[in-house]
C-alpha positions as CSV (number, residue, x, y, z in Angstrom):
1,M,60.0,55.1,-36.6
2,L,63.5,56.5,-36.9
3,G,62.3,59.7,-35.3
4,A,61.1,57.7,-32.3
5,V,64.4,56.0,-32.0
6,R,66.3,59.3,-32.1
7,K,63.9,60.6,-29.5
8,F,64.5,58.0,-26.9
9,L,68.3,57.9,-27.6
10,R,68.4,61.6,-26.6
11,I,67.3,60.6,-23.1
12,S,70.5,60.0,-21.1
13,E,69.0,57.6,-18.6
14,L,67.1,55.6,-21.2
15,R,70.2,55.4,-23.4
16,Q,72.3,54.1,-20.5
17,R,69.7,51.5,-19.6
18,I,69.5,50.2,-23.2
19,F,73.3,50.0,-23.5
20,F,73.6,48.3,-20.0
21,T,71.0,45.7,-21.1
22,L,72.8,45.0,-24.3
23,V,76.1,44.4,-22.5
24,L,74.6,42.0,-20.0
25,V,72.7,40.1,-22.7
26,F,76.0,39.8,-24.6
27,I,77.7,38.3,-21.5
28,A,74.8,35.8,-21.2
29,R,75.2,34.8,-24.8
30,I,79.0,34.2,-24.2
31,G,78.2,31.8,-21.4
32,A,75.7,30.0,-23.5
33,N,78.5,29.1,-26.0
34,I,81.3,28.1,-23.6
35,P,81.3,24.3,-23.3
36,L,81.6,22.5,-20.0
37,P,85.1,21.0,-19.3
38,G,85.1,17.5,-20.8
39,V,82.2,17.9,-23.2
40,D,82.2,17.5,-26.9
41,P,79.1,19.4,-28.1
42,L,79.4,18.3,-31.8
43,P,77.5,15.0,-31.3
44,L,74.6,16.7,-29.6
45,Q,74.3,19.4,-32.1
46,T,74.4,16.9,-35.0
47,F,71.7,14.8,-33.3
48,F,69.4,17.8,-32.6
49,A,69.8,19.0,-36.2
50,D,68.6,15.6,-37.4
51,Q,65.7,15.7,-34.9
52,V,64.5,19.2,-36.0
53,A,64.7,18.0,-39.6
54,A,62.4,15.1,-38.7
55,A,60.1,17.4,-36.6
56,K,61.0,15.6,-33.4
57,G,62.7,18.5,-31.7
58,S,59.6,19.9,-30.0
59,G,59.5,17.6,-27.0
60,L,60.5,18.6,-23.5
61,I,64.3,18.6,-24.3
62,G,63.7,20.7,-27.4
63,L,61.5,23.1,-25.4
64,Y,64.1,23.4,-22.7
65,N,66.9,23.8,-25.2
66,M,64.9,26.7,-26.8
67,F,64.6,28.5,-23.4
68,T,68.3,28.1,-22.8
69,G,69.1,29.5,-26.2
70,G,70.8,26.3,-27.4
71,A,73.1,26.2,-24.4
72,L,71.8,22.8,-23.3
73,L,72.7,21.0,-26.5
74,K,76.0,22.8,-26.6
75,G,76.9,21.5,-23.2
76,A,77.6,25.1,-22.1
77,I,78.2,26.4,-18.6
78,F,74.8,28.2,-18.9
79,G,73.2,24.9,-19.9
80,L,70.5,25.0,-17.2
81,G,69.6,28.5,-18.3
82,I,67.2,30.5,-16.2
83,M,64.6,27.7,-16.0
84,P,65.5,26.6,-12.4
85,Y,64.6,30.1,-11.2
86,I,61.4,30.0,-13.1
87,S,60.6,26.6,-11.6
88,A,61.4,27.9,-8.1
89,S,59.2,31.0,-8.7
90,I,56.2,28.8,-9.7
91,V,56.7,26.5,-6.7
92,M,56.8,29.6,-4.4
93,Q,53.6,30.9,-6.0
94,I,51.8,27.6,-5.5
95,L,53.1,27.3,-1.9
96,G,51.8,30.8,-1.2
97,I,48.3,29.4,-1.9
98,V,48.5,26.3,0.3
99,M,50.7,27.7,3.1
100,P,49.1,30.5,5.2
101,S,52.5,31.8,6.5
102,L,53.7,32.5,2.9
103,A,50.4,34.0,2.0
104,K,50.7,36.4,4.9
105,L,54.3,37.1,3.9
106,Q,53.1,38.1,0.4
107,Q,50.9,40.8,2.0
108,E,53.6,42.5,4.0
109,G,54.7,44.8,1.3
110,E,58.3,45.4,0.3
111,V,59.8,43.5,3.3
112,G,57.7,40.4,2.5
113,R,58.6,40.5,-1.2
114,H,62.2,40.7,-0.3
115,R,62.1,37.7,1.9
116,I,60.1,35.7,-0.7
117,A,62.7,36.6,-3.3
118,M,65.4,35.4,-0.9
119,Y,63.6,32.0,-0.4
120,T,63.2,31.7,-4.2
121,R,66.9,32.1,-4.7
122,Y,67.7,29.4,-2.1
123,L,65.2,27.1,-3.8
124,T,66.8,27.9,-7.1
125,L,70.2,27.0,-5.8
126,L,68.9,23.6,-4.5
127,I,67.2,22.9,-7.9
128,C,70.4,23.8,-9.7
129,I,72.4,21.3,-7.7
130,V,70.0,18.5,-8.2
131,Q,69.5,19.2,-11.9
132,G,73.2,19.8,-12.4
133,V,74.1,16.4,-10.9
134,L,71.4,14.6,-12.8
135,L,72.2,16.3,-16.2
136,A,75.9,15.6,-15.8
137,A,75.3,11.9,-14.8
138,A,73.0,11.4,-17.7
139,L,75.4,12.9,-20.2
140,A,78.2,10.8,-18.8
141,N,76.4,7.5,-18.4
142,Y,73.0,7.4,-20.3
143,P,72.9,10.1,-23.0
144,G,70.5,7.9,-25.0
145,R,67.9,8.1,-22.1
146,L,68.3,11.8,-21.8
147,F,67.9,12.4,-25.5
148,P,65.7,9.7,-27.0
149,N,67.0,8.1,-30.2
150,F,70.5,9.4,-29.5
151,D,73.1,6.6,-30.3
152,P,76.7,7.3,-29.1
153,A,78.0,4.7,-31.5
154,H,76.6,6.7,-34.4
155,Y,77.0,10.3,-33.2
156,G,80.0,9.9,-30.9
157,S,80.6,10.2,-27.2
158,V,79.4,13.4,-25.5
159,V,81.7,13.2,-22.4
160,I,85.5,12.8,-23.1
161,A,86.7,13.1,-19.6
162,S,86.7,11.1,-16.3
163,K,83.1,10.6,-15.3
164,R,83.4,11.3,-11.6
165,A,85.4,14.5,-12.1
166,F,83.1,15.5,-14.9
167,I,79.9,15.1,-12.7
168,L,81.4,17.1,-9.9
169,S,82.9,19.9,-12.0
170,S,79.7,20.2,-14.1
171,M,77.5,20.5,-11.1
172,V,79.6,23.4,-9.9
173,F,79.7,25.1,-13.3
174,L,76.0,24.6,-14.1
175,T,74.9,25.8,-10.7
176,S,77.2,28.9,-10.9
177,G,76.0,29.6,-14.4
178,T,72.4,29.7,-13.4
179,M,73.0,31.9,-10.4
180,I,75.0,34.3,-12.6
181,L,72.1,34.4,-15.0
182,V,69.8,35.2,-12.0
183,W,72.1,38.0,-11.0
184,I,72.2,39.3,-14.6
185,G,68.4,39.2,-14.8
186,D,68.1,41.1,-11.5
187,Q,70.5,43.8,-12.8
188,I,68.6,44.2,-16.0
189,S,65.3,44.5,-14.1
190,Q,66.8,47.2,-11.8
191,R,69.1,49.1,-14.1
192,G,68.1,48.1,-17.6
193,I,65.0,47.8,-19.8
194,G,62.2,45.2,-19.2
195,S,62.0,42.2,-17.0
196,G,65.5,40.6,-16.9
197,M,64.4,37.0,-16.5
198,S,61.9,37.2,-19.4
199,L,64.4,39.1,-21.6
200,L,67.0,36.3,-21.1
201,I,64.5,33.7,-22.2
202,V,63.5,35.8,-25.3
203,V,67.1,36.3,-26.3
204,G,67.6,32.5,-26.1
205,I,64.6,32.0,-28.2
206,L,65.7,34.6,-30.8
207,S,69.1,33.0,-31.0
208,S,67.6,30.3,-33.3
209,F,66.1,32.9,-35.6
210,P,69.1,33.1,-38.1
211,R,68.9,29.3,-38.5
212,S,65.2,29.5,-39.2
213,L,65.8,32.3,-41.7
214,A,68.4,30.2,-43.5
215,Q,66.0,27.3,-43.7
216,L,63.3,29.7,-45.1
217,V,65.7,30.9,-47.8
218,Q,66.7,27.4,-48.6
219,F,63.0,26.4,-48.8
220,F,62.2,29.0,-51.4
221,A,65.4,28.3,-53.3
222,T,64.5,24.7,-53.5
223,A,60.9,25.5,-54.6
224,Y,62.2,27.8,-57.3
225,Q,64.6,25.2,-58.6
226,S,62.0,22.6,-58.8
227,R,59.4,24.7,-60.6
228,H,61.6,27.3,-62.3
229,N,58.8,29.9,-61.8
230,L,59.8,33.0,-60.0
231,T,56.3,34.4,-59.9
232,I,55.0,31.4,-57.9
233,A,57.9,31.6,-55.5
234,A,57.4,35.3,-55.0
235,V,53.6,34.9,-54.4
236,T,54.4,32.1,-51.9
237,F,56.9,34.3,-50.1
238,A,54.5,37.2,-49.9
239,G,51.7,34.9,-48.6
240,M,54.0,33.6,-45.9
241,V,55.0,37.1,-44.8
242,A,51.3,38.1,-44.7
243,L,50.5,35.0,-42.7
244,L,53.4,35.7,-40.2
245,L,52.1,39.3,-39.8
246,A,48.6,38.1,-39.2
247,V,49.8,35.6,-36.6
248,I,51.8,38.2,-34.8
249,L,48.9,40.7,-34.8
250,A,46.6,38.0,-33.4
251,M,49.1,37.3,-30.6
252,I,49.3,41.0,-29.8
253,A,45.6,41.3,-29.7
254,M,45.1,38.3,-27.4
255,T,48.0,39.2,-25.2
256,Q,46.8,42.8,-24.7
257,G,43.1,41.9,-24.8
258,Q,41.2,42.4,-21.6
259,R,37.7,42.8,-20.2
260,K,37.3,46.1,-18.4
261,I,34.9,45.7,-15.5
262,P,33.6,49.1,-14.5
263,V,34.2,50.0,-10.8
264,Q,32.5,53.0,-9.1
265,R,33.7,54.4,-5.8
266,A,31.4,56.4,-3.5
267,N,32.1,59.7,-1.8
268,R,34.4,59.4,1.2
269,V,35.2,61.6,4.1
270,I,38.9,61.5,5.2
271,S,40.2,63.9,8.0
272,N,37.1,66.1,7.7
273,R,37.5,66.4,4.0
274,M,35.1,65.2,1.4
275,Y,36.5,63.2,-1.6
276,R,34.3,62.8,-4.5
277,G,33.7,59.3,-5.9
278,T,35.6,58.2,-8.9
279,S,35.0,55.8,-11.8
280,S,37.6,53.3,-12.9
281,F,37.7,49.8,-14.3
282,L,39.1,46.4,-13.2
283,P,41.1,44.8,-16.1
284,L,40.7,41.0,-16.6
285,K,43.1,39.6,-19.2
286,I,41.8,37.1,-21.8
287,N,45.0,35.1,-21.7
288,Y,45.5,35.2,-18.0
289,S,47.7,32.1,-17.8
290,G,50.2,33.1,-20.4
291,V,52.2,30.2,-22.0
292,M,52.3,28.0,-18.9
293,P,49.4,25.7,-20.0
294,I,51.3,24.9,-23.2
295,I,54.5,24.1,-21.3
296,F,52.7,21.9,-18.8
297,A,50.7,20.1,-21.5
298,S,53.8,19.4,-23.6
299,A,55.7,18.0,-20.6
300,L,52.8,15.8,-19.4
301,L,52.2,14.3,-22.9
302,L,55.9,13.6,-23.4
303,F,56.5,11.4,-20.4
304,P,53.9,8.6,-21.2
305,Q,55.0,8.6,-24.8
306,Q,58.6,8.0,-23.8
307,I,57.6,5.3,-21.3
308,F,55.6,3.4,-23.8
309,A,58.4,3.8,-26.3
310,Y,60.9,2.3,-23.9
311,L,58.5,-0.6,-23.0
312,G,57.8,-1.3,-26.7
313,G,61.6,-1.3,-27.5
314,A,62.5,-3.5,-24.5
315,T,59.7,-6.0,-24.8
316,G,58.8,-5.9,-28.4
317,I,55.0,-5.9,-27.6
318,Q,53.0,-4.3,-30.3
319,F,50.5,-2.7,-28.0
320,F,53.2,-0.5,-26.3
321,Q,54.6,0.6,-29.7
322,G,51.1,1.4,-30.9
323,V,50.3,3.6,-27.8
324,S,53.6,5.4,-28.3
325,F,52.8,6.0,-31.9
326,Y,49.4,7.5,-31.1
327,L,50.9,9.8,-28.4
328,S,53.4,11.2,-30.9
329,Q,53.2,14.3,-33.0
330,G,51.1,13.9,-36.2
331,S,48.5,11.7,-34.5
332,M,44.9,12.9,-34.0
333,V,44.9,11.4,-30.5
334,Y,48.0,13.4,-29.6
335,Y,46.3,16.7,-30.7
336,T,43.1,15.9,-29.0
337,L,44.8,15.1,-25.7
338,Y,47.0,18.2,-26.2
339,A,44.0,20.5,-26.5
340,V,42.2,18.9,-23.5
341,L,45.4,19.4,-21.3
342,I,45.8,23.0,-22.4
343,F,42.2,23.7,-21.4
344,A,42.6,21.9,-18.1
345,F,45.8,23.7,-17.2
346,S,44.4,27.0,-18.3
347,Y,41.5,26.7,-15.8
348,L,43.8,25.2,-13.2
349,W,46.2,28.1,-13.4
350,V,43.5,30.7,-13.2
351,A,41.9,28.9,-10.3
352,M,45.3,29.1,-8.4
353,M,46.3,32.6,-9.3
354,F,43.0,34.6,-9.6
355,R,41.1,34.9,-6.3
356,P,37.7,36.5,-6.9
357,V,36.8,36.5,-3.2
358,Q,39.9,38.5,-2.3
359,V,39.4,40.9,-5.2
360,A,35.8,41.4,-4.1
361,D,36.8,42.0,-0.5
362,D,39.5,44.5,-1.5
363,L,36.9,46.4,-3.6
364,K,34.5,46.5,-0.7
365,K,37.2,47.7,1.8
366,S,38.2,50.5,-0.6
367,G,34.6,51.6,-1.0
368,G,34.3,50.4,-4.6
369,Y,31.6,48.4,-6.2
370,I,30.5,47.1,-9.7
371,P,27.4,48.9,-10.9
372,G,24.4,46.5,-10.8
373,I,26.3,43.9,-8.6
374,R,26.0,43.7,-4.8
375,P,29.4,44.0,-3.0
376,G,30.7,40.9,-1.4
377,A,29.7,37.4,-2.4
378,A,27.7,38.5,-5.5
379,T,30.7,40.4,-6.8
380,A,33.0,37.4,-6.2
381,Q,30.5,35.2,-8.1
382,F,30.3,37.7,-11.0
383,L,34.1,37.9,-11.3
384,G,34.5,34.2,-11.2
385,F,31.8,33.7,-13.9
386,T,33.4,36.4,-16.1
387,M,36.9,35.0,-15.7
388,T,35.6,31.5,-16.6
389,R,34.3,32.7,-19.9
390,L,37.5,34.7,-20.6
391,T,39.6,31.6,-19.8
392,F,37.7,29.6,-22.4
393,A,38.6,32.1,-25.1
394,G,42.2,32.2,-23.9
395,A,42.5,28.4,-23.9
396,V,41.1,28.3,-27.5
397,F,43.8,30.8,-28.5
398,L,46.6,28.9,-26.8
399,T,45.5,25.6,-28.5
400,L,45.6,27.3,-31.9
401,V,49.0,28.8,-31.2
402,A,50.4,25.4,-30.1
403,V,49.0,23.4,-33.0
404,F,49.5,25.8,-35.9
405,P,53.3,25.1,-36.5
406,D,52.5,21.3,-36.7
407,F,49.7,22.1,-39.2
408,L,52.1,24.0,-41.4
409,Y,54.7,21.2,-41.2
410,F,52.5,18.2,-41.8
411,S,50.0,19.8,-44.2
412,L,52.0,22.3,-46.2
413,H,55.4,20.6,-45.7
414,I,57.1,23.8,-44.5
415,P,60.4,23.1,-42.7
416,Y,59.8,22.7,-39.0
417,G,62.3,25.4,-38.0
418,V,60.4,27.8,-40.3
419,A,57.0,26.7,-39.1
420,L,57.9,27.5,-35.5
421,L,58.1,31.2,-36.5
422,F,54.3,31.1,-37.1
423,G,53.3,30.1,-33.6
424,G,54.3,28.0,-30.6
425,T,55.5,28.9,-27.2
426,G,58.6,30.8,-28.3
427,T,56.8,33.3,-30.5
428,L,54.1,33.9,-27.9
429,I,56.7,34.6,-25.2
430,T,58.7,36.9,-27.5
431,V,55.7,38.9,-28.4
432,G,54.6,39.4,-24.8
433,V,58.0,40.4,-23.5
434,L,58.7,42.8,-26.4
435,L,55.3,44.5,-25.7
436,E,56.3,45.0,-22.1
437,M,59.6,46.5,-23.1
438,M,57.8,48.9,-25.5
439,K,55.5,50.0,-22.7
440,Q,58.5,50.7,-20.4
441,V,60.3,52.7,-23.1
442,E,57.0,54.6,-23.8
443,T,56.8,55.4,-20.1
444,Y,60.3,57.0,-20.1
445,L,59.3,59.1,-23.2
446,V,56.1,60.3,-21.5
447,Q,58.0,61.2,-18.3
448,K,60.6,63.1,-20.3
449,N,58.1,65.1,-22.3
450,Y,56.2,65.9,-19.1
451,D,59.3,67.2,-17.3
452,G,60.1,69.3,-20.4
453,F,57.0,71.4,-19.8
454,L,58.2,72.4,-16.3
455,K,59.9,75.7,-16.6
456,H,60.3,76.7,-12.9
457,P,63.6,76.6,-11.1
458,A,62.7,73.6,-8.9
459,G,62.3,71.5,-12.0
460,S,65.7,72.7,-13.3
461,R,67.4,71.8,-10.1
462,R,65.8,68.4,-10.1
463,Q,67.0,67.8,-13.7
464,R,70.5,68.9,-12.9
465,A,70.6,66.6,-9.8
466,Q,69.3,63.7,-11.9
467,S,71.9,64.4,-14.6
468,G,74.7,64.4,-12.0
469,T,73.5,61.0,-10.7
470,N,73.3,59.6,-14.2
471,N,76.9,60.8,-14.9
472,K,78.1,59.0,-11.7
473,D,76.4,55.8,-12.8
474,A,77.9,56.1,-16.2
475,R,81.4,56.5,-14.9
476,A,80.9,53.5,-12.6
477,L,79.7,51.3,-15.5
478,Q,82.5,52.2,-17.9
479,L,84.7,49.3,-16.9
480,L,81.8,46.9,-17.3
481,W,81.0,48.2,-20.7
482,L,84.5,48.3,-22.0
483,T,85.4,44.5,-21.8
484,P,82.2,43.1,-23.5
485,T,82.6,45.9,-26.2
486,V,86.1,44.8,-27.0
487,L,85.1,41.1,-27.0
488,M,82.2,41.9,-29.4
489,A,84.5,43.8,-31.7
490,I,87.0,40.9,-31.7
491,G,84.2,38.4,-32.5
492,I,82.9,40.5,-35.4
493,L,86.4,40.9,-36.9
494,S,87.0,37.2,-36.5
495,W,83.8,36.3,-38.3
496,I,84.7,38.8,-41.1
497,F,88.2,37.2,-41.4
498,R,86.7,33.7,-41.6
499,Q,84.3,34.7,-44.3
500,C,87.0,36.4,-46.3
501,R,89.4,33.4,-46.2
């Protein structure tokens, strides 16, 4: 493992990309901890800690707060996170299905992708303005409606400034914060490692890992004090570590799992030259929809539960309170509806994003065919049937991942923050993004080893030219690296000083 680390650190370009990524991630984390002007983040943090302790922090607000790395409940300038851009991207993908002009634009190559990216940013800006105004107004006027069960009389006021000035300034800061994150994500994708947007979400998710680790240590310390048996505590700890590794391995297997459809291409004549047929495969992923069905199902279940809770509290009618109870976590009705919605959204997402007719036409145009299947309609029908069966397996996997943390909490009484490490949306996203980053690093290693076997002068000239380009980029980025490095050093020294006092 250490040898592999030393190997990729020897590659100048890869080393610069990694350091560049770390610097921009550090800047993003700074913005996630700077409060908006006029916000007191302590009431929200105390409230959310109580909700997590009671296993009520996994609703839509808790999910959004996880994606923003805790910035939402800190009232930070990056409080909206990268989610408006993700929402805009999903909207553009759906519009590309229903609008022929956008569908045509998607097929125009690099120019079309550039224009769609521009439209996505404009839509992100619009979503940020709307969400920024609504979030600021809710924090100033109705924090109890934005965060159910939040009582300003008990926890304290969130906004300590003039409401009108706060709404206007917060809209500007929140919108600017999200657009800065979009720029950071683009820079990481172009000049760093991995997908910038996905990496920012993963960093936000991992920001809660130290708190979960502290809860895990406290859980075992309490268990040891109650039983005074070190052997039982050690066995329990080893069992949880083994379970965590098994869950991660299962996620890796399902994330990487795919059905390889064999594709044969016949001999072709191009410019009076004969090209022999080739054999390849068409990969169909088992978990094609990713984590989107879990997110949609959680959001859709949360809204009726809150509505019935509000009606029950306002009218005192027992029926509304009962429906709200059955739609809450811990109820069998909740988990049944949750599983049904995950299955429904899994099939809906595949139906929108996977187009077997287009794939079959592309194969036919390129001279490819699936052995034993006629080209055209029969191929499209075969691909649709195969994808339907794969989607069922993926939906079962997503349901188990979504429900497993609740099972650990309610059945084994493991702290909810610790149980989230064993499944849920955050862990699944983290595993997927880290796998993609490992693939990209491996690609750089393979390219470096391949160039190292080239001993002719042309290869040497190319390597010297590439080295000169990298040195120019390094000099241009020195000023950007210096400031966050100094701030990081100051932060570490301040933390050490506080611990020593």
